[in-house]
N, C-alpha and C positions, 0 to 999 in steps of 0.2 A: 752310383746314380747316374753318372755320365754315360757308362756302359749300357745301362738299361735303356736309357734315353736313344742312345746310338742303334741298339738292336731294333727298337719300335721304328725308328725313322728309316732303317734299311730295310726292314719287312714291309713298310708301307711303300716304299718305292718299287719292291720286287712285285708287290701286289698289282699297282698300277700299271707295271710294264706287262704283267701277264693279261690283265683286263683290257689293255689296249687292242688286242686280237680279237676281241670278242665281237665287237660290231661289225667289223669287216668280215668275219667268218659267218655271222648271221645273214649278211647280206647275199654272201656267196652261196650259201645253202639255200636261202629263198629264191634265189634265180633259177636254181634246178629243180624246186619243188612246186612253186606257185604259177599258175597261169597268168598270163599278162591281164586277164579281164578281173582278177583278183588281188592284184598286187599291192594296190593301196590299202585296202582294210587288212590283207594278211599283215603286212609290215607294220601298220598301226597296232594290230593285236599282239603281235611280239613285243613290240617296243612298250606298249602299256604295261608289260610284266616290268619293265625298267621302274616305270613310275610307282607301280602298286609295291615294288620292293622298297622305294623310298617311304611309301605311306607307313609299311610294316615297322621298317626301321626307326622312323621318327615316332611312330606311336608306342611301341613297344621298348624302345631302349631307356627312357626315363623310369619306366616301371622297374625294369631290370637291375638299373643301377641303383634305384632305392631299396629294392629288396635284396639284392645279392651284390651289390658293388659293382664298380665299372668293368672288372674283368669279364664278368658273366655275359656282357655284350658282345665280346670277341670270341667266347667259347660258343655262346648259342648260334650266332650266325656263321662262324667258323664250321660248326657241327652241320648245319644245314647245307653249306656249299659241299661239304663231303658226300653227303646223301644224294644231292643233285648230280655231282659228278658221276657217282656210280650209277645213277639211273640214266644219265646221258650216254655214258660208255658203253651200256648194255643196250638201248633202244634207238640210239639215233644213227642215221646212215648218211653219207654224203649225197647220195643221188637216189632216185628211186629204183634203178637197176640193182642196187646193191641191198635194198630191203627185202629180205624173204617173206615179210608180213603181208604184202600186198599181191593181188593177183598180177597176171600178165597183161590183162585187159586195163586194169587201172594203171599200170606201169605204161603202157602205149598211150593211153589218154593224156597222162601227165606229160610225158615227152614232147607229144605232139602239140601241146598248148604252152610250153615253155620256149625260150628263145636261147637257152644257154649253149646249144651246140656240143661240139666235141670238147674233152677235157682240155685244159690250157696246158701247154708245155713250155712256153716261153712267153715272156710279157714284153710287147713293143713299146717300151718306154718312150722311145722317141715321138713315135706316133701319137701315143696317148698325151703327152705333154705339149704338143704342137695343136690340139684340138681347143678352139675357143670354149665349147660348153664344158669342157674339164675345168678350165680356170673359171669359168662362172660359177661352177660347183664349189670350187675351193673357196672362191671369194663369199659366196652364200654361207658356206658352213662356218667360216670366219666369224662372220657379221652375227649369225645365229648365236653361236656358242659364246660371244662377247657377253651378250645379255643373259644367256642361261646360267652361265657359270658365276656372273655377278650375284645374280638371284640365289643360287644355290649355296653360295657362300655366306653372303652377308643378309640373308632373309632372317635367320634367328637373331643376328645382332640388332637388326631393324626392329623387329618385335620386342626385344628386350629393352633397348635403349631409348627408342622413340616412342614405341606404343605402350611402354611401361609394363609388358608381360613379364610373368615370372618364368622359370624354366619349364615347369610342366605346361603353363599355358603357351608358350612360344613353341614348344614341340607340337602340341596339339593343333596349334593354328598353321604350323608348317605342313602339317597333313593336307590341309584343305587344298592348296594349289596343285600338289601332285595327284590327289584323287580327281581333282577337275581334269588334269591334262590325261589322265588314263581314260576318261570318259570321252574327252573331246577328240582325243586322237582316232578312237573308233568311229565317232561320227563323222570326223572329216574323211576317214577312209571310205566309209561308206558312201559320202556324197561324191568323193572323187570316182569312185569305180561306177557309180550309177551315171555320172556325167558322161565318162568314157563309153559305156554302154549304149548311151543315146546319141552318140555321133560326135560328141565334143572332142576335139584334138587332145591327145595326151599333153602335148606342149602347153595348150591353153589351160587344161586343168591344173598342171603343175605350177604354173604362175599364179592362177587363182588361189590355189591352196597355200603357196608360199607368201603371196601378198597378204592374206589373212595372218599368216604366222608371224609376220613382220609387222604390219600396221596396227593390229590388235594389241600387242604388247606395248606399243609406242605411244598408243593412246591412253591405254589404262595406267601406265606407269607414268606418264606424265600428269594424271590427276593427283598423284599422292602428295605432292607438294602443296595442292589446295585444300586437302581433307584434314579435319581435326577429329572425326569420328573413328576410333579403333576398328569398329565393325565394318565401315566403309571401307578403310584401308585394307583389310583383310579381304573384302569383297573384291577390290580392284585388284589386289594381288593373284586372287584366284582365276578372275577373268583374264587377266595378263597371261597366265601361264595355260589357262584353258585355250585360248585363242593361239598360243605359241605351239600347241600340239598339232596344229594343222600343218606344221612342217613336215610331219611324218609322210603325209600325202602330196608334198611339195618337194623339198630338197631330198629328204632321205629315200623316196621313191625313185627319183630322177637317176641315181647311179644305175640302177637295172634298166632304165629306159635307154640311155645313150650307150651302154656297153654292158649287156647282159653276161657275157662270157668274162668280163673283168670288173664285175660289180663289187667285189671283195677289195680289188686294187683300187678302184676309184674311191672307195669309202675311206680306205686308209690314208689315201692322198688328202682328201677334203678334211678328214678328221684330225690329221696332223695339224692343219692350220686352225682347226677348231680349238683343239688343246691348246695351242700357243696362244690363241684368242683369250681362252680361260685364264692362262697365266699373266697375261698382260692385263686384262680387264680387271682381275681380282687385285693385282698390285696397284694399278692405277687408281682404283676405289679407294684403297687403304691409304693412298698417297694424299687423295683429295680430302677424304675426311679428316686427315690429321693436319694437313697444311694449307687446305683450301685450293681454290683454283688459282692460277697465276694471274 
C-alpha cells in the first residue's frame, strides 16, 4: 500500500512539473501569432479552455467514479491528453513562418502586426530583473493566485461542510464558478481590445481590467460571511470567479505588452511567484481553519 501511495505521489509531482511549462509556452506562442489589437480576447479565449477543462472534470468525475470506480477518472482524462498531444504535435507550429498551411500573404500580415521580433538566442536576466514593471507583474501574480488557489482547493470543502451539499451537489456547484470564468474572460477580452482600438492606452486598460479582477472577488467573497442562503453563497462564489477572470485582460496579457520577445520568460517568472502563493495560501487557510487566527 505504501508503494502504491508513493507511486501516485511521485507521478503527481512529475505531472505538475510538466504542466508548469504550459502557460509560459502558450504566452510565447501567442506573442508570435496574435496581433496586438487582438491580444486580450485571444489570450482570454485560450485561457477559457482551462476553465472549461475544470468544468468538464468537475462535472463528469463523480459520474465516472460512481459508474466505473475512481481509476476511470485517470484513465479517461489521461487518454484524452494523449489524443490532444498527438493532434498538437501534428498541427501546431511555433511561428507563422513554420506553418505550411497558411499563405505567404497571411504570414506577412501576421508578422507585420506582431511585435515578437527575431528569435531569442540569449535571455538578459539582469536587464529583465532590473525593471520595475517586471516586479509589478510578479507581485500582481502572487496576489492573484493567493485567492485563486485557495478557492480551487477549498471550494468543495466549503460547499460540503458549510453549505451541507453532498459530493454530487458539491461537484455540480463547483462547476458554476469555472463556467462563469470562461464566459467572463472572453467578455473582458472583448472589452479590453475595444478600449484599446478606441484610443485608450494599453496601460490604462490593463489597470482597469486587473482592478476588476481584484476588487470584484474581494467584494463578493467578503459577503459570504453575512449570507445564510446556499443559493446566494453559490451566486457570490460565481460572481467572484467571474470578475476574477477579467485578470486575463490585465495581468496575463501584460507580459506580452512589456516584453513580447520574452513573454514566456516573464510569465514563467511571475507564475513561479503565483505557484508559491498557492502553496502558502492553501496551507495558511488550512492552519486558520484548524487553529483559528492568532
